[in-house]
C-alpha positions as semicolon CSV with decimal commas, in nm:
position;residue;x (nm);y (nm);z (nm)
1;M;-3,419;12,409;20,896
2;A;-3,494;12,559;20,557
3;S;-3,178;12,401;20,419
4;A;-3,277;12,061;20,558
5;R;-3,626;12,087;20,405
6;K;-3,475;12,167;20,064
7;T;-3,243;11,870;20,092
8;D;-3,533;11,637;20,180
9;Q;-3,742;11,773;19,893
10;A;-3,456;11,719;19,642
11;R;-3,411;11,364;19,768
12;V;-3,784;11,289;19,720
13;E;-3,781;11,436;19,370
14;G;-3,477;11,226;19,283
15;D;-3,648;10,911;19,407
16;E;-3,954;10,992;19,196
17;L;-3,736;11,020;18,888
18;F;-3,601;10,671;18,944
19;D;-3,954;10,534;18,989
20;V;-4,067;10,651;18,644
21;D;-4,078;10,376;18,378
22;V;-3,869;10,499;18,087
23;P;-3,850;10,266;17,785
24;A;-3,500;10,177;17,671
25;A;-3,401;10,340;17,343
26;V;-3,171;10,183;17,088
27;V;-2,997;10,462;16,902
28;C;-2,721;10,498;16,648
29;A;-2,378;10,486;16,811
30;Q;-2,253;10,763;16,582
31;C;-2,527;11,025;16,554
32;G;-2,768;10,932;16,836
33;D;-3,070;10,912;16,605
34;A;-3,305;10,620;16,675
35;D;-3,423;10,625;16,312
36;C;-3,075;10,634;16,157
37;P;-3,026;10,369;15,881
38;G;-2,662;10,327;15,981
39;C;-2,393;10,591;15,985
40;F;-2,068;10,545;15,800
41;Q;-1,876;10,499;16,126
42;E;-2,155;10,330;16,321
43;Q;-1,989;9,989;16,305
44;T;-1,791;10,040;16,624
45;R;-1,811;9,915;16,980
46;S;-1,798;10,267;17,124
47;G;-2,175;10,323;17,138
48;V;-2,501;10,152;17,209
49;V;-2,520;9,931;16,904
50;A;-2,300;9,819;16,616
51;V;-2,525;9,739;16,319
52;V;-2,460;9,680;15,950
53;A;-2,644;9,957;15,766
54;W;-2,769;9,716;15,497
55;E;-2,959;9,516;15,760
56;R;-3,141;9,814;15,912
57;P;-3,480;9,924;15,777
58;G;-3,582;10,285;15,737
59;A;-3,384;10,403;15,436
60;G;-3,374;10,328;15,067
61;A;-3,205;10,010;14,953
62;F;-2,938;10,192;14,754
63;T;-2,855;10,422;15,048
64;R;-2,809;10,123;15,278
65;L;-2,610;9,938;15,013
66;W;-2,372;10,229;14,957
67;L;-2,327;10,302;15,329
68;T;-2,233;9,940;15,392
69;A;-2,005;9,903;15,091
70;R;-1,830;10,231;15,174
71;A;-1,780;10,137;15,539
72;A;-1,645;9,793;15,440
73;T;-1,393;9,960;15,210
74;V;-1,299;10,305;15,340
75;D;-1,323;10,210;15,708
76;A;-1,259;9,838;15,660
77;E;-1,063;9,762;15,977
78;R;-1,320;9,913;16,209
79;F;-1,611;9,764;16,013
80;F;-1,485;9,406;16,008
81;D;-1,345;9,416;16,360
82;A;-1,698;9,492;16,485
83;L;-1,894;9,287;16,228
84;P;-2,168;9,110;16,427
85;D;-2,311;8,766;16,373
86;G;-2,647;8,746;16,200
87;P;-2,844;8,597;15,910
88;L;-2,674;8,502;15,584
89;A;-2,964;8,585;15,350
90;P;-2,931;8,967;15,362
91;A;-2,553;8,943;15,337
92;L;-2,588;8,720;15,028
93;R;-2,828;8,967;14,866
94;F;-2,583;9,247;14,938
95;A;-2,296;9,056;14,779
96;L;-2,492;8,962;14,468
97;I;-2,615;9,318;14,408
98;C;-2,268;9,463;14,463
99;E;-2,104;9,220;14,224
100;L;-2,371;9,256;13,956
101;M;-2,331;9,634;13,969
102;A;-1,952;9,613;13,970
103;S;-1,945;9,360;13,682
104;S;-2,188;9,565;13,475
105;A;-1,982;9,879;13,528
106;M;-1,665;9,696;13,426
107;A;-1,830;9,563;13,109
108;A;-1,953;9,911;13,020
109;L;-1,608;10,057;13,083
110;L;-1,449;9,804;12,849
111;F;-1,710;9,859;12,581
112;V;-1,681;10,239;12,567
113;P;-1,334;10,247;12,402
114;L;-1,446;9,986;12,149
115;A;-1,754;10,192;12,065
116;L;-1,538;10,500;12,008
117;L;-1,280;10,319;11,794
118;A;-1,516;10,099;11,592
119;P;-1,875;10,223;11,624
120;G;-2,000;10,034;11,318
121;W;-1,858;9,702;11,437
122;C;-2,000;9,752;11,787
123;K;-2,342;9,838;11,644
124;Q;-2,338;9,518;11,444
125;L;-2,243;9,318;11,753
126;L;-2,525;9,469;11,954
127;L;-2,803;9,513;11,700
128;G;-2,721;9,271;11,419
129;D;-2,913;8,961;11,320
130;N;-2,711;8,766;11,575
131;P;-2,624;9,011;11,858
132;L;-2,313;8,833;11,980
133;A;-2,208;9,102;12,228
134;A;-2,545;9,099;12,398
135;R;-2,527;8,721;12,438
136;I;-2,176;8,739;12,582
137;V;-2,279;9,010;12,827
138;A;-2,589;8,813;12,927
139;I;-2,363;8,521;13,024
140;G;-2,046;8,700;13,123
141;V;-2,179;8,963;13,365
142;P;-2,384;8,728;13,587
143;G;-2,111;8,466;13,557
144;L;-1,843;8,711;13,669
145;A;-2,064;8,831;13,955
146;A;-2,121;8,473;14,073
147;L;-1,748;8,402;14,045
148;L;-1,660;8,703;14,262
149;V;-1,921;8,616;14,524
150;A;-1,787;8,259;14,538
151;A;-1,432;8,386;14,583
152;H;-1,537;8,613;14,869
153;V;-1,730;8,329;15,037
154;A;-1,428;8,101;15,003
155;H;-1,213;8,372;15,158
156;G;-1,437;8,397;15,464
157;W;-1,482;8,021;15,501
158;A;-1,106;7,965;15,485
159;L;-1,050;8,226;15,757
160;D;-1,270;8,021;15,986
161;V;-1,091;7,696;15,897
162;G;-0,753;7,857;15,960
163;A;-0,869;8,013;16,286
164;R;-0,987;7,673;16,411
165;R;-0,648;7,525;16,328
166;A;-0,488;7,803;16,530
167;G;-0,694;7,696;16,832
168;A;-0,974;7,951;16,815
169;R;-1,339;7,868;16,856
170;G;-1,516;7,833;16,522
171;A;-1,754;8,098;16,392
172;T;-1,843;7,977;16,043
173;N;-2,160;8,183;16,002
174;R;-1,985;8,504;16,099
175;A;-1,690;8,422;15,873
176;L;-1,925;8,371;15,578
177;R;-2,080;8,710;15,655
178;F;-1,731;8,856;15,640
179;G;-1,685;8,708;15,294
180;L;-2,021;8,830;15,168
181;Y;-1,989;9,183;15,302
182;S;-1,636;9,209;15,167
183;A;-1,799;9,210;14,821
184;G;-1,851;9,579;14,888
185;W;-1,483;9,628;14,801
186;D;-1,547;9,549;14,435
187;L;-1,826;9,804;14,411
188;V;-1,645;10,093;14,580
189;V;-1,297;10,039;14,434
190;G;-1,436;9,978;14,084
191;P;-1,534;10,239;13,825
192;L;-1,891;10,277;13,950
193;G;-1,777;10,332;14,307
194;A;-1,523;10,591;14,197
195;F;-1,794;10,775;14,003
196;L;-2,034;10,769;14,299
197;L;-1,766;10,875;14,546
198;A;-1,660;11,162;14,322
199;G;-2,021;11,279;14,296
200;K;-2,083;11,256;14,670
201;E;-1,748;11,360;14,816
202;G;-1,544;11,510;14,536
203;A;-1,265;11,405;14,302
204;R;-1,007;11,397;14,581
205;A;-1,202;11,127;14,768
206;A;-1,237;10,925;14,448
207;S;-0,865;10,947;14,371
208;S;-0,785;10,808;14,717
209;L;-0,936;10,474;14,611
210;L;-0,624;10,396;14,407
211;G;-0,415;10,358;14,721
212;L;-0,697;10,233;14,940
213;G;-0,734;9,908;14,749
214;I;-0,372;9,809;14,811
215;G;-0,365;9,552;15,092
216;L;-0,738;9,593;15,160
217;P;-0,818;9,218;15,184
218;G;-0,530;9,160;15,425
219;R;-0,617;9,454;15,650
220;S;-0,981;9,352;15,658
221;A;-0,904;8,986;15,732
222;R;-0,666;9,072;16,016
223;A;-0,923;9,303;16,172
224;F;-1,189;9,032;16,146
225;L;-0,961;8,768;16,298
226;R;-0,886;9,003;16,584
227;G;-1,248;9,099;16,649
228;C;-1,408;8,757;16,596
229;Y;-1,143;8,507;16,708
230;G;-0,902;8,713;16,917
231;L;-0,615;8,623;16,683
232;E;-0,340;8,874;16,617
233;G;0,013;8,875;16,485
234;A;0,172;8,535;16,431
235;S;-0,134;8,350;16,565
236;A;-0,337;8,486;16,272
237;G;-0,085;8,353;16,017
238;P;-0,246;8,011;15,948
239;A;-0,587;8,165;15,892
240;M;-0,446;8,430;15,658
241;R;-0,260;8,171;15,450
242;A;-0,565;7,946;15,428
243;S;-0,782;8,236;15,310
244;Y;-0,540;8,331;15,033
245;V;-0,522;7,974;14,902
246;A;-0,900;7,926;14,910
247;A;-0,975;8,258;14,741
248;A;-0,720;8,189;14,468
249;A;-0,857;7,839;14,407
250;A;-1,218;7,961;14,390
251;T;-1,121;8,240;14,152
252;A;-0,933;8,003;13,922
253;V;-1,215;7,747;13,910
254;G;-1,475;8,016;13,856
255;A;-1,274;8,186;13,582
256;V;-1,248;7,858;13,391
257;A;-1,624;7,807;13,426
258;V;-1,699;8,158;13,292
259;I;-1,460;8,115;12,999
260;V;-1,614;7,780;12,911
261;A;-1,963;7,933;12,921
262;I;-1,858;8,218;12,689
263;V;-1,695;7,972;12,446
264;V;-2,016;7,770;12,439
265;V;-2,209;8,087;12,356
266;L;-1,966;8,175;12,077
267;L;-1,988;7,829;11,926
268;G;-2,361;7,796;11,974
């Protein structure tokens, strides 16, 4: 009898637990923290949510920017395979900031050797009566950033066009988000990214970027085609070819535009 009473009491307590209203919690799939701004490996389908760190509030803008750029580069296949649909505005802001930072770092890297070899000439270019270098940088850096963003957007758009031709259902908005978030490659693989990675994770992690950049666009695009359109292997071929052609065309047109703008500045 005592055993039966204990069994009945446990059953009643269990029923009471199910009757309690417990609010659903959305937590990070990687660390389990509801306030997490987005872990490096959060962009997976293994947990509760798969969210781009840049689009989550709660952390500083630079932290979210770096987490997203790093995930899109170091863990590119998992990131782009699970990239969700969403608004374009935050993705565009991410791409523009990444490319402006990457272009500025590249300009600074090119200027340092010149400053060491010809300091007087560089001083005249920067601080003279007609600071030519400053004018070129003012046009060249934003122009290069815009060119790179356009090339990434063309890459994503062409993936969608190619996927449609292969018989997949279109997902233009998501493909454009792929292109915009792939701008994170240029930040991480560039000199600024190497410096930041070395400071955060050591010189060995920074040196790994040399090999990581090889084939990165192709690996990322194949993962995105698999996750978004269900295309793999030979079926992904048309989309891959279309993306390469579009990215090359956008880069060529943009490069001509930037060169023309710099020439106008020099002649002006």
